[in-house]
C-alpha positions in Angstrom: -48.7 -113.8 43.2 -47.0 -110.5 43.2 -43.9 -111.3 41.3 -42.4 -112.3 37.9 -42.1 -115.9 36.9 -41.3 -117.7 33.7 -44.4 -118.5 31.6 -43.7 -122.2 31.5 -45.0 -122.4 35.0 -48.5 -123.0 33.7 -51.6 -122.5 35.8 -53.1 -125.7 37.0 -56.7 -126.7 36.3 -59.1 -125.1 38.7 -60.8 -127.3 41.3 -64.6 -127.2 41.6 -65.7 -127.8 45.2 -68.5 -127.2 47.6 -71.1 -129.4 49.4 -74.0 -130.6 47.4 -77.4 -128.9 47.8 -80.8 -130.0 46.6 -82.2 -128.7 43.3 -85.0 -129.5 41.0 -85.3 -130.9 37.5 -88.1 -131.5 35.0 -86.4 -134.2 32.9 -85.0 -137.7 33.6 -81.3 -138.4 33.3 -79.4 -141.6 33.7 -80.1 -143.9 30.8 -77.6 -146.4 29.6 -76.7 -144.2 26.7 -75.9 -141.4 29.2 -73.6 -143.6 31.2 -71.8 -144.9 28.1 -70.8 -141.3 27.1 -70.1 -140.3 30.7 -66.6 -139.0 30.2 -67.1 -136.9 27.1 -68.9 -133.9 25.9 -72.6 -134.5 25.4 -74.2 -134.1 22.0 -77.7 -132.8 21.3 -80.0 -130.6 23.4 -80.2 -132.3 26.8 -81.8 -129.5 29.0 -83.0 -129.3 32.5 -84.7 -126.7 34.7 -82.5 -126.3 37.8 -82.6 -124.1 40.9 -79.1 -122.8 41.6 -78.2 -123.2 45.3 -74.8 -121.5 45.6 -71.6 -120.4 43.9 -68.6 -122.7 44.0 -64.9 -122.4 43.4 -64.4 -121.4 39.8 -67.5 -119.1 39.8 -70.0 -121.7 38.6 -73.4 -122.1 40.1 -74.3 -125.5 41.7 -77.5 -127.4 41.6 -78.5 -131.1 41.8 -80.2 -133.2 39.2 -83.2 -135.5 40.1 -80.9 -138.5 40.2 -78.8 -136.9 42.9 -75.8 -135.8 40.9 -74.3 -132.4 41.3 -74.4 -130.1 38.2 -71.9 -127.2 37.9 -73.5 -124.5 35.8 -71.5 -121.9 34.0 -73.2 -118.5 33.9 -75.6 -119.1 36.8 -76.0 -117.3 40.1 -77.3 -118.5 43.5 -81.1 -118.5 43.8 -81.8 -118.4 40.0 -84.1 -120.8 38.2 -82.3 -121.6 34.9 -82.8 -123.7 31.9 -79.5 -125.6 31.6 -78.0 -127.6 28.8 -75.6 -130.3 29.9 -72.2 -130.2 28.3 -70.4 -132.9 30.2 -71.2 -135.7 32.6 -69.7 -138.4 34.7 -71.1 -140.9 37.2 -71.1 -138.5 40.2 -71.3 -135.0 38.7 -72.3 -133.1 35.5 -71.5 -129.7 34.0 -73.8 -127.4 32.1 -74.4 -124.0 30.7 -77.2 -121.6 31.1 -79.4 -121.2 28.0 -82.2 -119.3 29.7 -82.6 -117.5 33.0 -86.2 -118.0 34.1 -86.0 -116.3 37.5 -82.9 -114.0 37.6 -81.0 -113.0 40.6 -81.2 -109.2 41.5 -77.4 -109.2 41.2 -77.4 -110.3 37.6 -76.3 -107.7 35.0 -75.8 -107.7 31.3 -72.2 -108.5 30.4 -70.3 -105.4 29.3 -68.1 -107.2 26.8 -69.6 -108.6 23.5 -67.2 -111.5 23.7 -68.5 -112.8 27.0 -68.9 -116.6 26.7 -66.6 -116.7 23.6 -63.3 -115.4 25.0 -61.7 -117.6 27.6 -61.6 -114.8 30.2 -63.9 -112.7 32.4 -66.5 -115.5 33.1 -68.1 -113.6 35.9 -69.4 -110.6 34.0 -73.0 -111.6 34.6 -72.5 -110.7 38.3 -72.6 -107.0 39.2 -69.1 -105.8 39.8 -69.9 -104.4 43.3 -71.2 -107.8 44.4 -68.3 -110.0 43.2 -66.2 -109.7 46.3 -69.2 -110.5 48.5 -69.9 -113.7 46.5 -66.2 -114.7 46.5 -66.0 -114.3 50.3 -68.9 -116.7 50.7 -67.2 -119.2 48.5 -63.9 -119.0 50.3 -65.5 -119.2 53.8 -67.1 -122.4 52.8 -64.0 -123.8 51.2 -62.0 -123.1 54.3 -64.7 -124.6 56.5 -64.9 -127.8 54.4 -61.2 -128.2 53.5 -59.4 -126.9 56.6 -62.2 -127.7 59.1 -61.9 -124.2 60.5 -63.4 -120.8 60.1 -61.9 -117.8 58.4 -61.7 -114.8 60.8 -64.7 -112.6 61.2 -62.6 -109.6 60.0 -61.5 -111.4 56.8 -61.8 -108.7 54.1 -61.3 -108.7 50.3 -59.6 -105.7 48.9 -61.0 -104.4 45.6 -60.0 -101.9 43.0 -61.2 -100.8 39.6 -63.6 -103.3 38.0 -62.5 -102.4 34.4 -59.4 -101.3 32.6 -57.2 -102.7 35.4 -55.3 -105.4 33.7 -51.6 -104.6 33.0 -50.6 -107.9 31.6 -52.1 -110.3 29.0 -51.2 -113.1 26.6 -52.4 -112.5 23.1 -52.3 -114.8 20.0 -50.8 -113.2 16.9 -51.0 -114.6 13.4 -48.9 -113.4 10.5 -50.7 -112.2 7.4 -48.2 -112.4 4.5 -45.8 -115.3 5.3 -46.0 -118.6 3.6 -47.5 -120.2 6.8 -50.3 -117.7 7.0 -52.2 -118.7 3.8 -51.4 -115.4 2.1 -54.6 -113.8 3.2 -54.3 -110.0 3.3 -58.0 -109.2 3.2 -60.1 -107.7 6.0 -60.4 -111.1 7.7 -59.0 -114.6 7.2 -60.9 -117.9 7.3 -60.4 -118.1 11.1 -62.2 -114.8 11.6 -59.2 -112.8 12.7 -59.6 -109.2 11.6 -56.6 -107.3 10.2 -55.3 -104.5 12.4 -55.1 -101.3 10.4 -51.7 -99.8 10.0 -49.8 -103.1 10.5 -46.9 -103.7 8.2 -48.0 -107.1 7.1 -51.6 -107.6 8.1 -50.9 -109.5 11.2 -54.0 -110.4 13.3 -54.5 -110.9 17.0 -57.0 -112.4 19.5 -57.5 -114.3 22.7 -57.9 -118.1 23.0 -61.5 -119.1 23.1 -63.3 -120.5 26.1 -62.1 -124.1 26.8 -60.6 -124.3 23.3 -57.6 -123.3 21.2 -59.7 -121.3 18.9 -58.7 -117.6 18.5 -61.3 -115.0 19.3 -60.5 -111.6 17.7 -61.2 -108.4 19.5 -60.9 -104.7 18.8 -60.9 -103.4 22.4 -60.7 -105.5 25.7 -62.5 -103.7 28.5 -60.3 -105.2 31.3 -57.0 -104.2 29.6 -55.4 -100.9 30.4 -55.9 -98.2 27.7 -52.2 -98.4 27.0 -52.3 -102.1 26.1 -55.4 -101.6 23.9 -53.7 -98.8 22.1 -50.5 -100.8 21.7 -52.5 -103.7 20.1 -54.4 -101.5 17.8 -51.2 -99.6 16.8 -47.6 -100.7 16.6 -47.8 -104.2 18.0 -48.3 -106.2 14.8 -45.5 -104.3 13.0 -43.0 -104.6 15.8 -43.6 -108.3 16.4 -43.6 -109.1 12.7 -40.4 -107.2 12.1 -38.7 -109.0 14.9 -39.8 -112.4 13.7 -38.6 -111.6 10.2 -35.3 -110.4 11.5 -35.6 -107.2 9.5 -34.5 -109.1 6.4 -35.4 -108.1 2.8 -36.0 -110.4 -0.2 -34.7 -109.9 -3.7 -37.3 -107.3 -4.5 -36.5 -105.3 -1.4 -39.7 -106.1 0.3 -39.8 -107.6 3.9 -39.3 -111.3 4.0 -42.0 -112.8 6.2 -41.2 -116.5 5.5 -40.2 -117.0 9.1 -43.6 -115.9 10.5 -45.3 -118.8 12.4 -48.9 -119.5 11.9 -49.7 -118.7 15.5 -47.6 -116.9 18.1 -48.4 -116.4 21.8 -47.2 -112.9 22.8 -47.0 -111.6 26.4 -47.6 -107.9 26.7 -47.1 -105.8 29.8 -47.9 -102.2 30.8 -45.6 -101.0 33.6 -48.2 -98.6 34.9 -46.8 -95.6 33.0 -48.1 -96.6 29.6 -44.7 -98.1 28.6 -45.3 -101.5 26.9 -42.9 -104.4 26.9 -43.6 -107.7 25.1 -42.1 -111.1 24.6 -42.6 -114.1 22.3 -40.8 -117.5 22.1 -37.7 -117.3 19.9 -37.3 -113.6 20.4 -33.9 -112.4 19.2 -31.7 -111.1 22.0 -31.4 -107.7 20.5 -35.2 -107.4 20.3 -35.5 -108.9 23.8 -33.2 -106.3 25.3 -35.0 -103.5 23.4 -38.7 -104.6 23.9 -39.0 -107.2 26.7 -37.5 -105.5 29.8 -39.5 -103.1 31.9 -39.3 -101.3 35.3 -42.2 -101.0 37.7 -42.4 -98.7 40.6 -44.3 -100.2 43.6 -44.0 -99.4 47.3 -41.3 -96.9 46.7 -39.1 -99.4 44.9 -38.1 -99.8 41.3 -38.4 -103.4 40.2 -36.9 -104.7 37.0 -38.3 -107.7 35.1 -39.2 -108.7 31.6 -42.3 -109.8 29.8 -41.2 -113.5 29.6 -41.9 -114.0 33.3 -45.0 -113.6 35.5 -45.9 -110.3 37.1 -49.1 -109.4 39.0 -51.6 -108.2 36.4 -53.3 -105.5 38.6 -50.8 -102.8 39.4 -53.6 -100.6 40.8 -54.4 -103.0 43.6 -50.9 -104.4 44.2 -49.9 -101.6 46.7 -52.6 -102.9 49.0 -50.9 -106.4 49.1 -47.5 -104.7 49.6 -48.9 -102.7 52.6 -50.5 -105.9 54.0 -47.2 -107.8 53.8 -45.2 -104.9 55.3 -47.7 -104.7 58.2 -47.5 -108.4 58.8 -43.7 -108.3 58.8 -43.6 -105.4 61.3 -46.1 -107.1 63.6 -44.0 -110.2 63.5 -40.8 -108.3 64.4 -42.6 -106.4 67.2 -44.0 -109.6 68.7 -40.7 -111.5 68.8 -42.2 -114.4 66.9 -39.8 -113.5 64.0 -36.5 -111.6 63.9 -34.7 -109.2 61.5 -31.8 -111.6 61.5 -32.9 -113.3 58.3 -35.6 -112.8 55.6 -36.3 -115.9 53.5 -38.4 -115.2 50.4 -39.4 -118.6 48.9 -40.8 -118.8 45.3 -39.4 -115.3 45.1 -39.5 -114.7 41.3 -37.3 -111.6 40.7 -37.2 -110.9 44.5 -40.3 -108.8 44.7 -41.0 -109.0 48.4 -37.4 -109.1 49.3 -36.9 -105.9 47.3 -39.8 -104.2 49.1 -38.5 -105.3 52.6 -34.8 -105.2 52.1 -34.1 -102.3 54.5 -35.5 -104.2 57.5 -33.2 -107.2 57.6 -29.6 -108.1 58.3 -29.6 -111.1 55.9 -31.8 -111.9 52.9 -32.2 -115.1 50.9 -34.4 -115.4 47.8 -35.2 -118.8 46.4 -36.7 -119.3 42.9 -36.3 -122.3 40.7 -36.4 -120.3 37.4 -32.8 -119.3 36.6 -33.9 -116.4 34.4 -35.3 -114.6 37.4 -32.0 -114.6 39.2 -30.4 -111.8 37.1 -33.4 -109.6 37.8 -33.3 -110.4 41.6 -29.6 -109.3 41.6 -30.6 -106.0 40.1 -33.6 -105.4 42.3 -31.8 -106.0 45.6 -29.5 -103.1 46.4 -28.3 -104.7 49.6 -26.1 -107.8 49.7 -28.4 -110.9 49.3 -28.1 -114.6 48.6 -30.2 -115.2 45.4 -30.6 -118.9 44.9 -31.9 -120.6 41.8 -33.4 -123.8 43.1 -36.7 -125.5 43.9 -37.8 -124.2 47.4 -38.2 -127.7 48.7 -34.6 -128.6 47.7 -33.2 -125.5 49.3 -35.1 -126.1 52.6 -33.9 -129.7 52.8 -30.3 -128.6 52.3 -30.2 -125.6 54.6 -30.8 -125.5 58.3 -33.0 -122.7 59.4 -32.2 -122.6 63.1 -33.3 -119.0 63.9 -36.8 -117.6 64.0 -36.4 -116.1 60.6 -39.1 -114.0 58.8 -40.5 -116.3 56.1 -42.6 -115.4 53.1 -43.9 -118.1 50.7 -45.7 -117.3 47.4 -46.1 -120.7 45.7 -47.8 -121.5 42.4 -51.4 -122.7 42.3 -50.3 -126.2 43.4 -49.4 -124.8 46.8 -46.5 -125.8 48.9 -44.7 -129.0 48.0 -45.0 -131.6 50.8 -41.3 -131.6 51.4 -41.2 -127.8 51.7 -44.1 -127.8 54.2 -42.5 -130.5 56.3 -39.2 -128.7 56.3 -40.8 -125.4 57.5 -42.5 -127.3 60.3 -39.2 -128.8 61.4 -37.4 -125.5 61.3 -37.1 -122.7 63.9 -39.6 -120.6 61.9 -42.5 -119.6 64.2 -44.3 -117.2 61.9 -44.8 -117.2 58.1 -46.6 -115.1 55.6 -48.3 -117.2 53.0 -49.4 -115.4 49.8 -51.6 -117.7 47.6 -53.2 -117.5 44.2 -55.4 -120.6 44.9 -57.6 -120.5 48.0 -58.2 -124.3 47.7 -54.5 -125.3 48.0 -54.1 -122.6 50.7 -56.9 -124.2 52.8 -55.3 -127.6 52.3 -51.9 -126.4 53.4 -53.3 -124.5 56.3 -54.9 -127.7 57.6 -51.5 -129.4 57.6 -49.9 -126.4 59.5 -52.8 -126.4 62.0 -52.1 -130.1 62.8 -48.7 -129.2 64.1 -49.7 -126.1 66.1 -49.8 -123.2 63.7 -52.8 -120.8 64.1 -54.2 -118.2 61.7 -53.6 -114.7 63.0 -54.5 -112.7 59.9 -56.3 -113.4 56.6 -56.9 -111.0 53.8 -58.2 -111.4 50.2 -57.2 -109.5 47.1 -59.5 -109.3 44.0 -56.8 -108.8 41.5 -58.9 -110.1 38.6 -62.4 -108.5 38.6 -65.0 -110.1 36.3 -63.3 -113.5 37.0 -63.7 -115.9 40.0 -60.0 -115.8 40.8 -58.9 -114.5 44.2 -55.6 -114.2 45.9 -55.2 -114.4 49.6 -52.6 -113.7 52.3 -52.4 -115.7 55.6 -50.2 -115.0 58.6 -49.6 -118.3 60.5 -48.0 -118.4 63.9 -47.1 -121.0 66.5 
């Protein structure tokens, strides 16, 4: 998704999918004790030797136990023979983690980051960077075949960029070091293992959330973050955030009063591509927000304003390729007559990213985004008169008649298009839409529904915005 959105739009749980393939196991599974603990994490060392058949959505390897159940294996690659420790099981599937690779894939590499497997991100580091797009393409072709009962086009391509140092946005957990809620620990590390950052005014600490947990994993340098973000975290971040939380107040002795510091604080940080860092945390004072949260990004020849409290695409280096793809799709639609320049409708528009990029092509523009905070940015970003609506896309579609072949762009969250929105599009005069998706599974599901009423897929492209992870964004052009 190439636009800003409020952070309370949380990512939904990923969906594991893929047909079951045969595997091998050297131990028995399925005792009564196993069944009784079927919905919780397993205890002990229950291990199996499994042949990994393929990669599935989410980047896990997939094998089958001797009793027929599927096992999704974190850290495994297709073709490998692995010793796997089960971590979770239910009646029809299990999950596990690699503890030993007996026969490695030729595409396996040593993870670059020492926090691999501990931090909650970058779970695909064991796969060579230059091979990741190839594996993801196989996963999405199978997803589309299974969920949409159709084939992705032969010319489907996944755009890639830098494998490291690409990430312009992150959420980092800070913990105050001198406030009453922090335990008063000002040493080199506290009992949670969070190292102090040198030079910080109050010994604040930072880290990422741990894998599948709320534990905090400290780090000195993240290899997927931009240099500017790493330098910001090592340098002024702790002092700036702590001072803002404390309100700059002094106690009776003239020292900073940190009593207001929370025990933990999630902070969004953003590098606008020029090394200028903005940041946001809940409860941020307006004066600090105005000073530190707002940023301007230059993309596709446009300056786009937003702030760190809302979502923005994390890979600015690759984003121009998505912009070019959308522009090309719009131009093709206008040239074909399937769409017109009478009206551009940008649904789930955030701060009006696509509308801003395309504003010189249309007579009328409407942006629709449910988060009201995005509205003020959209008004700034669109230099031509536009209707900027703060409403759920499905509500706006139900209340407004689209009786011309408008150019339609949709960029929904991971849950995909609401049923009401999809039905309203089908009943409208729209004959061509550009669907930008951050979840290929819900995209395939929605495409199947569009196909039932006569839409066909004329273009499909993928964008690997998050190297070292299994996440992929896609753009479809649908016509009828």
